[in-house]
C-alpha positions as CSV (number, residue, x, y, z in Angstrom):
1,X,0.4,1.1,80.2
2,X,-0.5,4.6,79.4
3,X,1.3,5.9,76.2
4,X,3.2,9.2,76.4
5,X,2.5,12.1,74.4
6,X,5.4,11.9,72.2
7,X,4.7,8.2,72.1
8,X,1.1,9.1,70.4
9,X,2.8,11.4,68.0
10,X,5.1,8.5,66.8
11,X,2.7,6.1,66.3
12,X,0.4,8.7,64.5
13,X,3.7,9.5,62.0
14,X,4.5,6.1,61.6
15,X,0.9,5.3,60.5
16,X,1.0,8.2,58.1
17,X,4.1,7.1,56.6
18,X,2.9,3.3,56.4
19,X,-0.1,4.7,54.5
20,X,2.0,7.1,52.2
21,X,4.2,4.6,51.3
22,X,1.3,2.1,50.6
23,X,-0.2,4.9,48.2
24,X,2.9,5.6,46.4
25,X,3.5,1.9,46.2
26,X,-0.2,1.2,44.5
27,X,0.4,4.3,42.4
28,X,3.6,2.8,41.1
29,X,2.2,-0.6,40.4
30,X,-0.8,1.0,38.7
31,X,1.4,2.8,36.6
32,X,3.7,0.0,35.7
33,X,0.4,-1.8,34.9
34,X,-0.9,0.7,32.5
35,X,2.5,1.0,31.0
36,X,2.7,-2.8,30.1
37,X,-0.9,-2.7,29.0
38,X,-0.1,0.4,26.6
39,X,2.7,-1.8,25.5
40,X,0.6,-4.4,24.9
41,X,-2.1,-2.8,23.3
42,X,0.5,-1.1,21.0
43,X,1.4,-4.7,19.7
44,X,-2.1,-5.9,19.3
45,X,-2.5,-2.5,16.9
46,X,0.5,-3.5,14.7
47,X,-0.5,-7.0,14.8
48,X,-4.2,-5.8,13.5
49,X,-2.4,-3.3,10.8
50,X,0.0,-6.1,9.4
51,X,-3.2,-8.8,9.2
52,X,-5.5,-6.1,7.6
53,X,-2.3,-5.6,4.8
54,X,-2.2,-9.1,4.6
55,X,-5.8,-10.0,4.2
56,X,-5.8,-7.3,1.4
57,X,-3.0,-8.5,-0.5
58,X,-4.1,-12.0,-0.3
59,X,-7.3,-10.7,-1.8
60,X,-5.6,-9.1,-4.5
61,X,-3.5,-11.5,-5.5
62,X,-6.1,-14.3,-5.7
63,X,-8.2,-11.8,-8.0
64,X,-5.1,-11.9,-10.1
65,X,-5.2,-15.7,-9.9
66,X,-8.3,-15.9,-11.9
67,X,-6.9,-13.8,-14.6
68,X,-3.9,-15.7,-15.3
69,X,-3.2,-17.4,-18.1
70,X,0.3,-18.9,-17.8
71,X,1.9,-21.5,-15.7
72,X,4.4,-18.8,-15.3
73,X,2.4,-16.3,-14.0
74,X,0.4,-18.6,-12.0
75,X,4.0,-20.1,-10.3
76,X,4.8,-16.6,-9.2
77,X,1.4,-15.7,-7.7
78,X,1.3,-18.6,-5.9
79,X,4.7,-17.7,-4.2
80,X,3.0,-14.3,-3.2
81,X,0.1,-15.9,-1.5
82,X,2.0,-18.5,0.4
83,X,4.2,-15.7,1.8
84,X,1.0,-13.2,2.6
85,X,-0.5,-16.1,4.0
86,X,2.5,-16.7,6.4
87,X,2.2,-12.9,7.2
88,X,-1.4,-13.4,8.2
89,X,-1.0,-16.4,10.1
90,X,2.1,-15.0,11.9
91,X,-0.1,-11.6,13.1
92,X,-3.2,-13.5,13.9
93,X,-0.9,-15.8,16.3
94,X,-0.1,-12.2,18.2
95,X,-3.7,-11.4,18.7
96,X,-5.7,-12.3,21.8
97,X,-8.1,-15.0,19.7
98,X,-7.1,-18.0,21.6
99,X,-10.3,-18.7,23.3
100,X,-12.0,-18.7,19.7
101,X,-12.5,-21.3,17.5
102,X,-10.4,-20.6,14.4
103,X,-9.8,-23.8,13.0
104,X,-11.5,-22.9,9.8
105,X,-9.6,-19.2,9.4
106,X,-5.9,-21.0,10.0
107,X,-7.2,-23.6,7.4
108,X,-8.0,-20.8,4.9
109,X,-4.3,-19.1,5.5
110,X,-2.5,-22.3,5.2
111,X,-4.5,-23.8,2.0
112,X,-5.0,-20.7,-0.2
113,X,-1.4,-20.5,-1.2
114,X,-1.3,-24.4,-1.1
115,X,-4.0,-24.6,-3.5
116,X,-2.8,-22.0,-5.9
117,X,1.0,-23.7,-6.3
118,X,-0.9,-26.8,-6.8
119,X,-2.8,-25.5,-9.9
120,X,0.3,-23.8,-11.0
121,X,2.4,-27.2,-10.8
122,X,-0.7,-28.6,-12.7
123,X,-0.5,-25.6,-15.6
124,X,3.7,-26.5,-15.6
125,X,2.7,-29.7,-16.7
126,X,0.2,-28.7,-19.7
127,X,-2.8,-29.6,-18.2
128,X,-5.4,-27.2,-18.2
129,X,-6.9,-26.0,-15.3
130,X,-11.0,-27.8,-15.1
131,X,-13.8,-25.5,-14.7
132,X,-14.3,-27.3,-11.4
133,X,-10.7,-25.9,-9.9
134,X,-11.5,-22.3,-11.8
135,X,-14.9,-22.3,-9.6
136,X,-12.9,-23.6,-6.2
137,X,-10.8,-20.6,-7.1
138,X,-13.4,-18.1,-7.4
139,X,-14.9,-19.7,-3.7
140,X,-11.1,-19.0,-2.2
141,X,-11.5,-15.4,-3.7
142,X,-14.8,-14.9,-2.5
143,X,-13.7,-15.7,1.3
144,X,-10.6,-13.7,1.1
145,X,-12.6,-10.7,0.1
146,X,-14.5,-11.6,3.4
147,X,-11.5,-11.5,5.0
148,X,-10.1,-8.5,3.9
149,X,-13.1,-6.6,4.4
150,X,-13.9,-7.6,8.2
151,X,-10.2,-7.1,9.0
152,X,-10.2,-3.6,7.7
153,X,-13.7,-3.0,9.3
154,X,-12.2,-4.2,12.9
155,X,-9.1,-1.9,12.0
156,X,-11.4,1.3,11.5
157,X,-13.3,0.7,14.5
158,X,-10.1,0.8,16.6
159,X,-8.4,4.1,14.7
160,X,-12.5,5.5,15.4
161,X,-12.5,4.8,19.0
162,X,-15.5,2.5,18.5
163,X,-13.6,-0.7,19.6
164,X,-11.1,0.6,22.2
165,X,-7.5,-0.7,22.7
166,X,-8.9,-1.8,26.6
167,X,-11.5,-4.3,24.9
168,X,-8.5,-5.8,23.1
169,X,-6.9,-6.2,26.4
170,X,-9.6,-7.6,28.2
171,X,-10.7,-10.3,25.9
172,X,-7.0,-11.7,27.0
173,X,-8.6,-12.9,30.4
174,X,-12.0,-13.8,28.6
175,X,-13.9,-11.1,30.6
176,X,-17.2,-10.2,29.5
177,X,-17.2,-6.7,28.0
178,X,-19.8,-4.3,29.3
179,X,-23.1,-4.5,27.4
180,X,-22.8,-2.5,24.1
181,X,-19.1,-2.8,23.8
182,X,-17.3,-4.5,20.8
183,X,-14.9,-7.0,21.4
184,X,-12.1,-7.5,18.7
185,X,-12.6,-11.2,18.8
186,X,-16.1,-10.4,17.5
187,X,-15.1,-9.7,14.2
188,X,-12.8,-12.8,14.0
189,X,-15.8,-14.9,15.3
190,X,-18.2,-13.3,12.8
191,X,-15.7,-14.5,9.8
192,X,-15.3,-17.9,11.5
193,X,-19.0,-18.1,11.0
194,X,-19.0,-17.4,7.6
195,X,-16.8,-20.6,6.6
196,X,-19.7,-22.8,7.3
197,X,-19.6,-23.6,3.6
198,X,-15.6,-23.7,2.7
199,X,-14.6,-26.0,0.4
200,X,-12.4,-29.1,0.9
201,X,-9.5,-29.1,-1.2
202,X,-7.5,-31.7,-2.4
203,X,-3.9,-31.1,-3.7
204,X,-0.4,-32.6,-4.1
205,X,1.6,-30.2,-1.6
206,X,1.9,-28.3,0.5
207,X,5.3,-1.1,-9.8
208,X,8.0,-0.7,-6.7
209,X,9.4,1.3,-3.9
210,X,12.4,-0.6,-3.8
211,X,13.4,1.3,-7.2
212,X,13.9,4.4,-5.2
213,X,17.0,2.9,-3.5
214,X,18.6,3.0,-7.0
215,X,21.2,5.6,-7.8
216,X,19.3,7.9,-10.5
217,X,20.0,7.8,-13.7
218,X,19.1,11.5,-14.7
219,X,21.7,12.7,-12.2
220,X,24.7,10.1,-12.6
221,X,26.4,11.8,-15.0
222,X,24.7,15.4,-15.1
223,X,26.8,18.5,-14.4
224,X,26.8,20.3,-10.9
225,X,24.5,23.2,-10.8
226,X,25.1,26.4,-8.7
227,X,23.2,27.0,-5.7
228,X,22.1,30.1,-7.6
229,X,20.6,28.0,-10.4
230,X,18.9,25.7,-7.8
231,X,17.2,28.8,-5.7
232,X,15.6,30.3,-9.1
233,X,14.3,26.6,-9.7
234,X,12.8,26.5,-6.1
235,X,11.1,29.8,-7.1
236,X,9.7,28.4,-9.9
237,X,8.4,25.4,-8.4
238,X,7.3,27.0,-5.5
239,X,5.9,30.0,-7.3
240,X,7.6,32.6,-4.5
241,X,10.2,35.3,-5.0
242,X,13.8,34.7,-4.1
243,X,13.5,36.5,-0.8
244,X,10.9,34.5,0.7
245,X,13.0,31.1,0.5
246,X,15.3,29.7,3.4
247,X,17.9,27.4,2.1
248,X,18.1,24.3,4.5
249,X,21.0,21.7,5.4
250,X,20.2,19.8,2.2
251,X,20.0,16.3,1.6
252,X,22.8,13.7,0.9
253,X,22.3,10.1,0.3
254,X,21.4,8.5,-3.5
255,X,19.9,12.0,-4.9
256,X,22.2,15.0,-3.3
257,X,19.4,18.1,-3.3
258,X,19.7,21.8,-2.2
259,X,16.3,21.9,-0.3
260,X,14.7,25.5,0.3
261,X,11.8,26.1,2.6
262,X,8.9,28.7,2.5
263,X,6.2,29.4,5.6
264,X,4.1,26.7,4.0
265,X,6.2,24.6,1.5
266,X,9.3,23.2,0.7
267,X,11.2,22.1,-2.4
268,X,14.2,19.9,-3.2
269,X,16.6,20.4,-6.6
270,X,19.2,17.8,-7.3
271,X,22.7,19.1,-7.0
272,X,23.8,17.4,-10.2
273,X,21.2,18.5,-13.0
274,X,19.3,20.8,-11.4
275,X,16.3,19.2,-11.6
276,X,13.2,19.5,-9.1
277,X,13.2,16.0,-7.2
278,X,9.5,17.1,-5.3
279,X,7.9,20.0,-3.6
280,X,5.3,19.9,-0.8
281,X,3.0,22.3,0.8
282,X,1.2,22.0,3.9
283,X,-1.9,23.4,3.0
284,X,-5.0,21.5,3.7
285,X,-7.9,22.2,1.2
286,X,-11.3,22.4,3.5
287,X,-13.9,21.6,0.4
288,X,-13.7,20.4,-3.1
289,X,-14.9,23.1,-5.7
290,X,-13.6,22.0,-9.0
291,X,-13.9,18.0,-10.5
292,X,-11.3,15.9,-11.4
293,X,-10.7,17.0,-14.8
294,X,-10.3,20.3,-14.0
295,X,-7.8,19.3,-11.3
296,X,-5.7,17.1,-14.3
297,X,-5.4,20.2,-16.3
298,X,-3.8,22.4,-13.6
299,X,-1.5,19.2,-13.0
300,X,-0.7,19.5,-16.9
301,X,-0.2,23.0,-16.8
302,X,2.1,22.7,-13.9
303,X,4.4,20.4,-16.0
304,X,4.1,22.5,-18.8
305,X,5.7,25.4,-16.6
306,X,8.6,23.2,-15.2
307,X,9.1,22.4,-18.8
308,X,8.7,18.7,-18.4
309,X,7.4,16.9,-21.6
310,X,5.7,13.4,-23.0
311,X,3.9,12.7,-19.8
312,X,0.6,11.4,-20.0
313,X,-2.0,10.8,-17.5
314,X,-2.4,7.3,-16.4
315,X,-4.7,7.1,-13.1
316,X,-5.9,9.3,-10.6
317,X,-7.4,9.2,-6.6
318,X,-9.0,12.2,-4.9
319,X,-9.1,11.9,-1.2
320,X,-9.4,14.6,1.7
321,X,-10.2,17.4,-0.9
322,X,-7.0,16.6,-3.1
323,X,-6.3,14.9,-6.1
324,X,-3.2,13.0,-6.8
325,X,-2.7,12.7,-10.5
326,X,-0.1,9.7,-11.8
327,X,1.8,10.2,-14.9
328,X,4.0,8.1,-17.3
329,X,6.5,9.3,-19.6
330,X,5.5,8.2,-23.4
331,X,8.3,7.4,-25.9
332,X,6.9,7.4,-29.0
333,X,4.1,4.9,-29.1
334,X,5.4,3.0,-26.1
335,X,3.8,4.4,-22.4
336,X,7.0,3.7,-19.9
337,X,5.5,2.6,-16.4
338,X,8.9,2.7,-15.2
339,X,9.4,7.2,-15.3
340,X,6.7,8.1,-13.2
341,X,5.7,11.4,-11.6
342,X,3.0,12.5,-9.0
343,X,1.4,15.9,-8.8
344,X,-1.3,17.0,-5.8
345,X,-3.7,19.5,-6.8
346,X,-5.9,21.1,-4.1
347,X,-9.9,20.7,-5.1
348,X,-10.9,24.1,-4.1
349,X,-9.0,26.1,-6.3
350,X,-6.5,24.2,-8.4
351,X,-3.1,25.3,-6.2
352,X,-0.6,22.7,-6.7
353,X,0.1,21.1,-3.5
354,X,2.8,18.3,-4.3
355,X,5.0,17.1,-6.7
356,X,7.1,14.2,-6.7
357,X,9.5,13.1,-9.6
358,X,11.7,10.8,-7.8
359,X,10.5,7.8,-9.8
360,X,11.1,9.6,-13.0
361,X,14.6,10.7,-12.1
362,X,15.7,7.3,-10.9
363,X,14.6,5.7,-14.0
364,X,14.3,7.7,-17.1
365,X,16.7,7.6,-19.9
366,X,16.6,7.0,-23.4
367,X,15.5,3.4,-24.7
368,X,15.6,1.7,-28.0
369,X,12.5,-0.4,-28.5
370,X,13.3,-3.3,-31.0
371,X,10.2,-4.2,-33.0
372,X,7.8,-6.6,-31.3
373,X,8.6,-10.3,-32.3
374,X,5.0,-11.3,-31.6
375,X,2.2,-9.7,-32.7
376,X,-0.4,-8.1,-30.6
377,X,-3.2,-10.8,-31.8
378,X,-0.9,-13.7,-31.2
379,X,0.0,-12.3,-27.7
380,X,-4.0,-12.2,-27.1
381,X,-3.7,-15.7,-27.2
382,X,-2.0,-15.9,-24.1
383,X,-4.4,-13.6,-22.5
384,X,-6.7,-16.0,-19.7
385,X,-9.8,-17.1,-21.5
386,X,-11.7,-16.0,-18.7
387,X,-10.8,-12.3,-19.6
388,X,-12.4,-10.5,-22.3
389,X,-10.0,-8.2,-24.0
390,X,-11.5,-4.4,-24.7
391,X,-7.9,-2.7,-25.9
392,X,-4.2,-3.3,-26.1
393,X,-1.2,-1.0,-26.4
394,X,2.4,-1.2,-26.3
395,X,4.2,0.0,-22.7
396,X,7.5,-0.8,-20.7
397,X,7.4,-1.9,-17.3
398,X,9.2,-2.5,-14.1
399,X,9.8,-5.9,-12.9
400,X,11.0,-7.3,-9.5
401,X,14.5,-7.6,-10.1
402,X,14.9,-4.0,-11.3
403,X,14.9,-4.9,-14.6
404,X,12.1,-3.8,-17.6
405,X,10.0,-5.2,-19.8
406,X,8.7,-4.6,-23.2
407,X,5.0,-5.8,-23.3
408,X,1.4,-5.5,-24.5
409,X,-0.8,-4.3,-21.9
410,X,-4.2,-5.7,-22.3
411,X,-7.2,-3.8,-21.2
412,X,-9.4,-6.6,-20.0
413,X,-12.8,-7.5,-18.2
414,X,-13.3,-10.2,-15.8
415,X,-16.8,-11.9,-15.5
416,X,-17.6,-9.6,-12.4
417,X,-17.1,-7.0,-14.8
418,X,-14.0,-5.5,-13.3
419,X,-11.4,-4.1,-15.3
420,X,-7.9,-6.1,-15.4
421,X,-4.9,-5.3,-17.1
422,X,-2.9,-8.0,-18.4
423,X,0.9,-7.3,-19.4
424,X,2.6,-9.8,-22.2
425,X,6.3,-9.6,-23.1
426,X,6.3,-8.5,-26.8
427,X,9.1,-10.3,-27.5
428,X,8.6,-13.8,-25.8
429,X,4.8,-13.8,-25.3
430,X,4.9,-14.8,-21.8
431,X,2.9,-13.2,-19.0
432,X,4.8,-10.6,-17.5
433,X,2.3,-9.0,-14.8
434,X,-1.3,-8.8,-13.9
435,X,-2.7,-5.5,-12.0
436,X,-6.4,-5.2,-10.9
437,X,-8.2,-1.7,-11.4
438,X,-10.0,0.1,-8.6
439,X,-12.3,2.5,-9.9
440,X,-14.6,4.6,-7.9
441,X,-16.3,8.1,-8.0
442,X,-12.4,8.9,-6.0
443,X,-10.5,7.8,-9.1
444,X,-8.7,4.8,-10.6
445,X,-6.1,2.8,-9.0
446,X,-3.9,-0.2,-10.0
447,X,-2.9,-2.6,-7.6
């Protein structure tokens, strides 16, 4: 049967239409598949970040365990370890590592908190930790350091593009990566191999941003200020003239504030009291010309210009050609870590790029410190025997329950030559807190 001309045209049209439909369908399916992969990749990266942070916390908390000198502190740190280990395991469960034999990794995460709890229970019963148990704790700390380092390395490879998200997804189906590519599971395999000498454990059973959520003490009963007064304070903070400022809607919440902007910065002034709560500039320094000591002197002068007194430098950090200087309020002989101010200084010309006094405004008040009931020498007896005390001073620190504690701050050295801060309650002699100091060419931080 011969096909008519019209029939041929219809056949061609239908064929093209079918091809177009198939093509569109394939494009839609590919788009949906790509969207699903992106969601999956995002969940993996988020889990990787959670695992890295948890590993970092485990590492720091175990380091503190080695410095704890009381059962109460051991118990507090044990609770933290249990929580952090649980977070790490939950994050690990969301990653594509089912094909790997990670029994020792899971074993470490499960047992690290439990072993610390066992040691805490033993201390609570009046028994001292044996040298063997202390050495085992040191081994656990060593594995925690390796886990922390490996997890951050993997995350950095992801962020730098060396480890692509596609490799993360590809590892789900056990497909081999192209030669030269790195799979996310490689890092876990390397870490697992490092557990060959993991110890067999025998045991009997399995300062804070939340303070900013409180109502500021400095503004609670302070008088309201006019917009003109707030504008003058804003000009002083940004070193600009009034006609260079633009008023924005302002801020509500626990610290209602007037907010003013310039082309490169912004500043907030509290409506009650007229205090500068923060100031930010958007400039990014491209080089470092001045050193940290000079940067701190610029920060000191800025505090003087604003009329803020009795602040003492505690720690600083340099990053990206910017030096962040941390200050604490000095009340007589007592350094108040509760009342904090942070200042960012450009290391090319000393310009002040940031000022944050919210922690100070929330917590600062007039305090009366009683004479310590325990001498510093007596308090030093409660510092771990594994630490060498180098210095002591009086301070006031925030506790997790938003209360404060009047303490002796003992600056110590552990057996690895690392600085540790141990806080002993001046009234009870109890261990209140332990902080590890992280010292580098870039600055000194406490965690």
